[in-house]
Backbone as a chain_set.jsonl record, in Angstrom:
{"seq": "MPNPKHKHSRARRDQRRTAKVKIVPPGFSLCPQCHELKLPHRVCLNCGTYKGKAIIAVEES", "coords": {"N": [[30.499, -6.082, 36.037], [28.005, -3.518, 35.673], [24.82, -3.545, 36.355], [21.279, -3.206, 36.235], [19.427, -1.751, 38.886], [16.661, -1.157, 39.548], [13.581, -1.865, 37.649], [13.138, -0.261, 34.426], [9.958, 1.863, 33.512], [8.007, 1.158, 30.505], [7.407, 3.495, 28.865], [9.234, 5.271, 29.965], [11.686, 4.098, 29.183], [10.917, 4.717, 26.345], [10.613, 7.221, 25.869], [13.335, 7.865, 26.139], [14.235, 7.002, 24.14], [13.199, 8.37, 22.03], [14.58, 10.943, 21.833], [16.719, 10.535, 20.333], [15.799, 10.053, 17.546], [15.195, 11.611, 15.54], [13.404, 13.726, 13.299], [14.46, 15.171, 10.549], [13.744, 17.325, 7.811], [14.711, 17.0, 4.305], [17.351, 18.9, 2.82], [16.999, 21.338, 0.497], [17.882, 23.011, -2.565], [18.117, 25.216, -4.908], [17.104, 25.166, -8.39], [19.968, 25.914, -10.849], [18.765, 26.569, -13.488], [16.054, 26.714, -13.839], [15.071, 27.541, -11.294], [13.588, 26.09, -9.406], [12.886, 24.31, -6.506], [15.065, 21.71, -5.366], [16.301, 18.429, -4.814], [19.82, 18.34, -3.72], [22.346, 17.337, -5.718], [20.905, 16.103, -7.456], [18.838, 15.242, -10.604], [17.233, 17.697, -11.706], [13.561, 17.512, -11.427], [11.909, 19.227, -12.607], [12.935, 20.7, -14.781], [14.894, 18.601, -15.783], [17.428, 19.027, -15.837], [20.869, 18.447, -14.873], [23.59, 19.765, -13.613], [23.693, 21.705, -15.64], [23.452, 20.483, -18.027], [21.113, 18.838, -20.149], [19.974, 16.426, -19.241], [17.117, 14.292, -18.573], [14.366, 13.681, -20.698], [11.706, 16.161, -20.323], [8.026, 16.473, -20.258], [6.075, 19.182, -21.527], [3.752, 20.896, -19.602]], "CA": [[29.688, -4.911, 34.907], [26.949, -3.168, 36.644], [23.413, -4.379, 36.585], [20.202, -2.117, 36.862], [18.894, -1.957, 40.172], [15.203, -1.359, 39.094], [13.033, -1.907, 36.505], [12.528, 0.926, 33.988], [8.632, 1.624, 32.9], [8.02, 0.975, 29.026], [7.186, 4.785, 28.751], [10.598, 5.72, 30.486], [12.56, 3.665, 27.894], [10.439, 4.59, 24.895], [11.268, 8.359, 26.143], [14.517, 7.782, 25.952], [14.663, 6.349, 22.806], [12.609, 9.369, 21.002], [15.422, 11.924, 21.642], [17.68, 10.038, 19.15], [15.174, 9.541, 16.332], [14.632, 13.228, 15.361], [12.975, 13.692, 11.83], [14.903, 16.614, 10.024], [13.301, 17.551, 6.654], [15.562, 17.261, 3.328], [17.839, 20.289, 2.563], [16.543, 21.548, -0.652], [18.692, 23.912, -3.237], [17.687, 25.963, -6.018], [17.734, 24.599, -9.59], [19.969, 26.888, -11.47], [18.045, 26.757, -14.762], [14.629, 26.897, -13.816], [14.987, 28.183, -10.124], [12.705, 25.421, -8.448], [13.348, 23.701, -5.493], [15.257, 20.477, -5.992], [17.273, 17.835, -3.716], [20.952, 18.72, -4.108], [23.328, 16.341, -6.421], [19.862, 15.404, -8.137], [18.512, 15.678, -11.65], [15.786, 18.654, -11.09], [12.46, 17.053, -12.018], [10.936, 20.42, -13.25], [13.656, 20.864, -16.403], [15.301, 17.7, -16.358], [18.678, 19.341, -15.905], [21.844, 18.371, -14.105], [24.894, 20.69, -14.05], [23.61, 22.815, -16.723], [23.399, 19.494, -18.896], [20.018, 18.119, -20.034], [19.807, 14.648, -18.688], [15.876, 13.53, -19.167], [13.228, 14.972, -21.129], [10.421, 16.281, -19.76], [6.887, 17.062, -21.085], [5.746, 20.262, -21.135], [2.247, 20.369, -19.431]], "C": [[28.429, -4.678, 35.633], [25.504, -3.405, 35.614], [22.348, -3.263, 37.039], [19.493, -2.606, 38.155], [17.238, -2.099, 40.375], [14.668, -1.289, 37.884], [12.32, -0.727, 36.066], [11.196, 0.732, 33.612], [9.332, 1.506, 31.277], [8.066, 2.75, 28.722], [8.519, 5.788, 29.174], [11.535, 5.608, 29.25], [12.29, 4.407, 26.749], [10.933, 6.288, 24.833], [12.222, 8.807, 25.973], [15.05, 7.889, 24.439], [14.268, 7.416, 21.571], [13.644, 10.415, 20.813], [15.926, 11.537, 20.368], [17.199, 9.973, 17.768], [14.541, 11.079, 16.058], [14.513, 13.381, 13.578], [13.402, 15.267, 11.178], [14.547, 16.521, 8.274], [14.722, 17.751, 5.728], [15.963, 18.624, 2.976], [17.727, 20.593, 1.074], [17.875, 22.663, -1.147], [17.737, 24.052, -4.424], [18.237, 25.236, -7.44], [18.359, 25.915, -10.498], [19.59, 27.326, -12.814], [16.746, 27.085, -14.672], [14.463, 27.486, -12.292], [13.802, 27.618, -9.302], [13.546, 25.012, -7.66], [13.562, 22.081, -5.802], [16.392, 19.76, -4.598], [18.761, 18.13, -4.544], [21.671, 17.444, -4.694], [22.243, 15.316, -6.974], [19.458, 15.749, -9.375], [17.149, 16.844, -11.142], [14.645, 18.07, -12.46], [11.695, 18.06, -12.661], [11.586, 20.586, -14.866], [14.344, 19.838, -16.491], [16.712, 18.072, -16.534], [19.695, 19.095, -15.022], [23.137, 19.194, -14.028], [24.9, 21.229, -15.031], [23.452, 22.002, -17.839], [21.86, 18.848, -19.054], [20.181, 16.527, -20.063], [18.37, 14.01, -18.875], [14.871, 14.547, -19.491], [12.188, 14.911, -20.356], [9.577, 16.978, -20.162], [6.678, 18.087, -20.317], [4.393, 20.302, -20.868], [1.617, 21.941, -19.043]], "O": [[27.842, -5.617, 36.17], [25.394, -3.398, 34.388], [22.52, -2.548, 38.025], [19.077, -3.751, 38.33], [16.67, -2.896, 41.122], [15.257, -0.652, 37.01], [11.39, -0.168, 36.648], [10.919, -0.432, 33.321], [10.493, 1.655, 30.896], [9.143, 3.096, 28.236], [8.689, 6.909, 28.695], [12.006, 6.5, 28.544], [13.244, 4.801, 26.078], [11.576, 6.655, 23.85], [12.35, 9.994, 25.671], [15.897, 8.563, 23.853], [14.793, 7.401, 20.458], [13.713, 10.878, 19.675], [15.596, 12.158, 19.357], [18.004, 9.852, 16.845], [13.437, 11.458, 16.45], [15.436, 13.162, 12.793], [12.735, 16.29, 11.337], [15.103, 15.671, 7.578], [15.668, 18.422, 6.14], [15.103, 19.491, 2.823], [18.524, 19.957, 0.384], [18.7, 23.081, -0.335], [16.86, 23.276, -4.804], [19.387, 24.84, -7.63], [17.608, 26.819, -10.863], [20.045, 28.374, -13.271], [16.298, 27.826, -15.547], [13.36, 28.025, -12.2], [13.093, 28.356, -8.619], [14.758, 25.166, -7.812], [12.714, 21.326, -6.276], [17.026, 20.379, -3.744], [18.829, 18.144, -5.773], [21.52, 16.429, -4.015], [22.417, 14.098, -7.02], [19.721, 16.946, -9.492], [16.305, 16.61, -10.277], [14.723, 18.111, -13.688], [10.736, 17.665, -13.323], [10.911, 20.595, -15.895], [14.743, 19.843, -17.656], [17.303, 17.445, -17.413], [19.404, 19.702, -13.991], [23.765, 18.842, -15.027], [25.987, 21.406, -15.582], [23.28, 22.658, -18.866], [21.399, 18.337, -18.034], [20.494, 15.746, -20.963], [18.484, 12.944, -19.48], [14.564, 15.634, -19.001], [11.756, 13.909, -19.786], [9.888, 18.116, -20.515], [6.859, 18.221, -19.107], [3.66, 19.817, -21.73], [0.418, 22.084, -18.807]]}, "num_chains": 1, "name": "protein.A"}
């Protein structure tokens, strides 16, 4: 089994590790009822509907 010949610095190790951890923003979709942005496969927090059915009661403000 191969072994490292020289020690790599902490900075070099951490630079290698950061390439794998990329922060990706969540993909939003439009609510078909109120046309607000929402997460897919979730209840719309603006109007409270999911797949065209009212799931939660949302207070109008």
